[in-house]
C-alpha positions as CSV (number, residue, x, y, z in Angstrom):
1,M,143.4,118.1,27.8
2,N,146.2,115.7,27.0
3,T,144.8,114.3,23.7
4,L,146.5,111.8,21.5
5,D,147.4,112.8,18.0
6,V,145.5,110.0,16.2
7,D,143.9,110.1,12.8
8,Y,140.8,108.3,13.9
9,P,137.6,107.8,11.8
10,K,135.0,110.5,12.3
11,V,131.2,109.9,11.9
12,N,130.2,111.9,8.8
13,S,126.9,113.7,8.2
14,A,125.9,111.1,5.6
15,A,126.1,108.3,8.2
16,I,124.1,110.3,10.7
17,E,121.5,111.1,8.1
18,Q,121.1,107.5,7.2
19,A,120.8,106.5,10.8
20,Q,118.1,109.2,11.2
21,R,116.2,107.7,8.3
22,D,116.5,104.2,9.8
23,A,115.3,105.6,13.1
24,L,112.3,107.2,11.6
25,E,111.3,103.9,10.0
26,A,111.8,102.0,13.3
27,S,110.0,104.4,15.5
28,A,106.9,105.0,13.4
29,L,103.8,105.9,15.3
30,F,101.0,103.4,15.5
31,Q,97.3,103.7,16.1
32,E,96.4,102.5,19.6
33,D,94.8,99.2,18.4
34,E,97.9,98.4,16.3
35,K,100.2,99.2,19.1
36,A,98.2,97.0,21.5
37,R,98.4,94.2,19.0
38,L,102.2,94.5,18.7
39,V,102.7,94.7,22.4
40,A,100.5,91.6,23.0
41,E,102.4,89.6,20.4
42,I,105.8,90.6,21.8
43,R,104.7,89.7,25.4
44,A,103.6,86.3,24.2
45,L,106.8,85.6,22.3
46,L,109.1,86.7,25.1
47,Q,107.4,84.1,27.2
48,K,107.4,81.5,24.5
49,R,111.1,82.0,23.6
50,N,112.2,82.1,27.3
51,A,113.5,85.6,26.5
52,V,114.0,88.8,28.5
53,L,114.0,92.4,27.2
54,I,116.9,94.5,28.5
55,A,116.6,98.1,27.5
56,H,118.8,101.2,27.9
57,Y,117.5,104.4,29.4
58,Y,118.0,106.1,26.0
59,T,115.5,103.9,24.1
60,A,111.9,105.0,23.3
61,D,109.3,105.1,26.0
62,D,107.4,102.1,24.4
63,I,110.4,99.9,24.7
64,Q,111.2,100.9,28.3
65,E,107.6,100.4,29.3
66,L,107.5,97.0,27.7
67,A,110.8,95.9,29.3
68,E,109.6,96.9,32.8
69,S,106.2,95.2,32.4
70,T,107.5,91.9,31.1
71,G,110.1,91.2,33.9
72,G,113.0,92.8,32.0
73,C,115.1,95.8,33.0
74,V,115.7,99.4,32.0
75,A,119.1,100.5,33.1
76,D,122.5,101.9,32.2
77,S,125.1,99.9,30.3
78,L,126.7,98.5,33.5
79,E,123.5,97.2,34.9
80,M,122.4,95.9,31.5
81,A,125.5,93.8,31.4
82,R,124.9,92.4,34.9
83,V,121.2,91.5,34.2
84,G,122.1,89.8,31.0
85,R,124.7,87.7,32.8
86,D,122.6,86.8,35.8
87,H,119.1,86.4,34.3
88,S,117.7,82.9,33.9
89,A,116.4,83.6,30.4
90,Q,118.3,81.8,27.6
91,T,117.6,84.5,25.1
92,L,118.5,88.1,25.7
93,I,116.9,90.9,23.7
94,V,119.1,93.9,24.1
95,A,117.5,97.1,23.1
96,G,120.3,99.6,22.8
97,V,123.3,99.9,20.5
98,R,125.6,97.2,19.2
99,F,128.3,97.3,21.9
100,M,125.7,96.6,24.5
101,G,124.7,93.4,22.7
102,E,128.3,92.4,22.3
103,T,128.9,92.9,26.0
104,A,125.9,90.7,26.8
105,K,127.3,88.0,24.5
106,I,130.8,88.3,26.0
107,L,129.4,87.7,29.5
108,S,126.9,85.0,28.4
109,P,128.3,83.0,25.5
110,E,125.9,80.2,26.1
111,K,122.9,82.5,25.6
112,R,121.3,83.7,22.4
113,V,121.6,87.5,22.2
114,L,119.3,89.3,19.7
115,M,119.0,93.1,18.9
116,P,116.1,94.9,17.2
117,S,118.6,96.4,14.8
118,L,122.2,95.5,14.1
119,R,122.6,98.9,12.4
120,A,122.3,100.6,15.8
121,E,125.9,101.8,16.3
122,C,127.6,104.3,18.6
123,S,129.7,107.1,17.4
124,L,132.3,106.5,20.2
125,D,132.6,102.8,19.0
126,L,133.0,104.0,15.4
127,N,135.6,106.5,16.5
128,C,137.9,103.7,17.8
129,P,138.5,100.8,15.5
130,A,140.3,97.9,17.1
131,E,143.3,97.8,14.7
132,L,144.1,101.5,15.3
133,F,143.6,101.1,19.1
134,R,146.0,98.1,19.1
135,E,148.6,100.1,17.1
136,V,148.4,103.1,19.6
137,R,148.4,100.8,22.6
138,N,151.6,99.2,21.4
139,K,153.3,102.6,21.4
140,Y,152.6,103.0,25.1
141,P,153.4,99.7,26.8
142,D,153.9,101.4,30.1
143,R,150.3,102.6,30.3
144,T,147.3,100.8,31.6
145,A,144.7,100.6,28.8
146,V,141.3,101.7,30.1
147,V,138.4,101.8,27.6
148,Y,134.9,103.1,28.0
149,A,132.1,100.5,27.6
150,N,131.1,102.3,24.4
151,T,133.6,100.2,22.3
152,S,133.6,97.0,20.3
153,A,134.4,93.6,21.7
154,A,137.7,93.7,19.8
155,V,138.7,96.9,21.5
156,K,137.7,95.5,24.9
157,A,139.9,92.5,24.2
158,E,142.9,94.9,23.9
159,A,142.2,96.6,27.2
160,D,143.2,96.1,30.8
161,W,140.0,97.6,32.2
162,V,136.6,98.5,30.9
163,V,134.7,101.3,32.6
164,T,131.3,102.9,32.4
165,S,130.3,106.5,33.3
166,S,129.0,105.2,36.6
167,N,132.3,103.7,37.8
168,A,135.0,105.4,35.8
169,L,135.9,107.9,38.5
170,K,136.3,105.2,41.1
171,I,138.3,102.8,38.9
172,V,140.7,105.5,37.6
173,S,141.2,106.8,41.2
174,H,142.0,103.2,42.2
175,L,144.5,102.9,39.4
176,K,146.1,106.3,40.2
177,Q,146.6,105.1,43.8
178,E,148.5,102.1,42.4
179,G,150.8,104.5,40.5
180,R,149.4,103.6,37.1
181,K,149.5,105.8,34.0
182,I,146.4,105.6,31.8
183,L,145.8,105.2,28.1
184,W,142.1,106.2,27.8
185,A,139.7,105.6,24.9
186,P,137.6,106.7,23.2
187,D,135.6,109.7,24.7
188,R,137.9,112.7,25.2
189,F,135.3,114.7,27.1
190,L,134.6,112.0,29.6
191,G,138.4,111.4,29.8
192,D,139.1,115.0,30.4
193,Y,136.5,115.2,33.2
194,I,138.0,112.1,34.9
195,Q,141.5,113.5,34.5
196,R,140.5,116.8,36.2
197,E,138.7,115.0,39.0
198,T,141.3,112.4,39.8
199,G,144.6,114.1,38.7
200,A,145.6,110.9,37.0
201,D,148.2,110.8,34.2
202,M,146.0,110.1,31.2
203,L,146.5,110.1,27.5
204,L,143.1,110.6,25.8
205,W,141.7,109.2,22.6
206,P,140.1,112.1,20.7
207,G,136.6,110.6,20.1
208,S,133.3,112.0,21.2
209,C,129.5,111.3,21.4
210,I,127.5,113.0,18.6
211,V,124.7,113.7,21.1
212,H,126.7,115.1,24.0
213,E,129.3,117.1,22.1
214,K,126.5,119.3,20.6
215,F,125.4,120.8,23.9
216,K,126.2,124.5,23.9
217,A,127.1,126.5,27.0
218,S,125.7,129.9,25.6
219,A,122.3,128.3,24.9
220,L,122.3,126.6,28.2
221,I,123.0,129.8,30.0
222,R,120.1,131.5,28.2
223,L,117.7,128.6,29.1
224,K,118.9,128.8,32.8
225,E,118.0,132.5,32.7
226,R,114.4,131.6,31.8
227,Y,114.3,129.0,34.6
228,P,116.6,130.4,37.3
229,Q,115.3,127.9,39.8
230,A,116.3,124.9,37.7
231,E,119.2,122.6,38.6
232,V,121.4,121.5,35.8
233,L,122.2,117.7,35.5
234,V,125.0,116.8,33.1
235,H,126.4,113.6,31.7
236,P,130.2,113.6,31.7
237,E,130.4,112.8,28.0
238,S,129.6,116.5,27.6
239,P,132.2,119.2,26.9
240,M,133.9,120.9,29.9
241,D,132.1,124.2,29.4
242,I,128.8,122.4,29.9
243,I,130.1,120.4,32.9
244,K,131.2,123.7,34.6
245,L,127.5,124.8,34.5
246,A,126.2,121.7,36.2
247,N,124.8,121.3,39.7
248,Y,125.4,117.6,39.3
249,V,127.6,115.5,37.0
250,G,127.1,111.7,36.6
251,S,126.0,108.7,34.7
252,T,122.4,108.2,33.6
253,T,121.6,106.3,36.8
254,N,123.3,108.9,38.9
255,L,121.5,111.7,37.2
256,L,118.2,110.0,37.9
257,N,119.1,109.5,41.5
258,A,120.3,113.1,41.8
259,A,116.9,114.4,40.6
260,K,115.1,112.1,43.1
261,N,117.2,113.3,46.0
262,S,117.0,117.0,45.1
263,K,114.5,119.4,46.5
264,A,114.4,121.3,43.2
265,S,111.3,121.0,41.1
266,V,112.8,122.0,37.7
267,F,115.8,120.4,36.0
268,I,117.7,121.1,32.8
269,V,119.2,117.7,31.7
270,A,122.2,117.5,29.4
271,T,122.0,113.9,28.1
272,E,120.0,111.9,25.6
273,P,116.3,112.6,26.4
274,G,115.3,109.0,26.5
275,I,116.1,109.2,30.3
276,F,113.1,111.5,30.7
277,Y,110.8,108.4,30.7
278,K,112.2,107.2,33.9
279,M,112.6,110.6,35.4
280,R,109.0,111.6,34.8
281,Q,107.8,108.1,35.9
282,A,109.6,108.5,39.2
283,M,108.9,112.2,39.7
284,P,105.7,113.2,37.9
285,D,105.5,116.4,39.9
286,K,108.9,117.7,38.6
287,L,109.7,119.5,35.3
288,F,112.5,118.1,33.1
289,L,113.8,120.2,30.3
290,E,116.2,119.2,27.5
291,A,119.5,121.1,27.5
292,P,119.8,122.9,24.2
293,K,122.3,121.9,21.5
294,E,123.5,123.5,18.3
295,G,121.1,126.0,16.8
296,E,119.8,129.5,17.2
297,G,117.3,128.9,20.0
298,A,118.0,128.1,23.6
299,T,115.1,125.6,23.6
300,C,114.6,122.0,22.8
301,E,113.9,122.9,19.2
302,S,117.6,122.5,18.7
303,C,117.7,119.2,20.5
304,S,117.7,115.7,19.0
305,R,117.8,112.1,20.0
306,C,120.6,109.6,19.3
307,P,119.5,108.2,16.0
308,W,121.0,104.8,16.7
309,M,119.1,104.4,20.0
310,A,115.9,105.4,18.1
311,M,116.3,102.4,15.8
312,N,114.9,100.2,18.6
313,G,111.2,100.0,17.8
314,L,108.2,97.7,18.5
315,K,108.0,96.4,14.9
316,N,111.6,95.3,14.6
317,L,111.5,93.9,18.1
318,L,108.6,91.7,17.1
319,T,110.5,90.7,13.9
320,V,113.5,89.4,15.8
321,L,111.4,87.5,18.2
322,N,109.5,85.9,15.4
323,D,112.4,84.9,13.2
324,G,115.5,85.0,15.4
325,S,117.3,87.5,13.2
326,N,119.9,90.0,14.3
327,E,121.8,87.7,16.5
328,I,125.0,88.9,18.0
329,H,128.1,86.8,17.6
330,V,131.6,87.4,19.1
331,E,134.6,85.4,18.0
332,E,135.7,83.2,20.8
333,S,139.3,84.3,20.6
334,I,138.2,87.9,21.1
335,R,135.5,87.0,23.8
336,V,137.9,85.2,26.1
337,R,140.2,88.3,26.2
338,A,137.4,90.8,26.4
339,V,135.7,89.1,29.3
340,E,138.7,89.6,31.5
341,S,138.6,93.4,31.3
342,I,134.8,93.4,31.8
343,N,134.9,91.0,34.7
344,R,137.6,93.1,36.3
345,M,135.2,96.1,36.1
346,M,132.2,94.2,37.4
347,S,134.0,92.7,40.3
348,F,135.2,96.1,41.3
349,S,131.8,97.8,40.9
350,F,129.4,95.3,42.3
351,A,131.5,94.5,45.3
352,A,130.9,98.1,46.3
353,S,127.2,98.6,45.5
354,P,124.1,96.4,45.1
355,P,122.5,95.9,41.7
356,A,119.7,98.3,40.6
357,C,117.5,95.8,38.8
358,S,116.3,92.7,40.5
């Protein structure tokens, strides 16, 4: 792995514990009558405010279900960006993490973009502050700067290309064919996977996702021994020893499609377990198991959800619809530069494949 020697900010345990506390508060369980009341009020306000709910696969089941049933969309970050740009609604409610809301605002500056929580961060985004990225980029002027979507608007403004896990392989392959050398940020595991698959000359930022980096090969092997018929589906933000155990490697959308197209009936899934809502919805006759993470047991007892994604709840969703709080703003001088790298990605990606949400 050709990793940069960068003194980047790590996400410490105190920050993660605070995020977990915030997530517990946001995702509190409700009695059925209380839940029904919240959902009814949210539905009415979405219509009244000319708003659409766009949710990521990693959000809670209640949020995904509500997005689908109100004419919104549940998708990966690439499709969320497209839906936000193309939807007729003038208010976008983005249920995900902050960079997703920023991307929606970058592409739709005329629209109002709200999020259930502005504290919903992403460890990859936090690993790569714009000032430090700009400093490193200036050291490598001969390299094409390619940044993962899991970065701030300010980092995207410094990049030549933005990519997601669903299109990174194709875009980097394209750049390699053009003879480009790559400066990659911020996920070193995804970058390592792409470098191995494409053979591109890449310098990798040393960041990582706090969810995917915790998957453990030894525990996964033990779980596979218990379910020898299971296929292993792995998101490429995972470490290489996990990827080597996979039957299929891909983005959230690609993992979902791989399970649909497979004849297997049991799957071990190495990504955030929010994806299970869509997997079980589409394939109720198949069994989906969480890949194990750090801990003693090779079971989902050692698994956990992304605490920042779990901050998206029905109660704070209703709050922002009521009072218009948690609005996303992107400075125009940053937006006009960031939109170029995002549009470059979207033109490349959607020219080759139709959108998933209609």
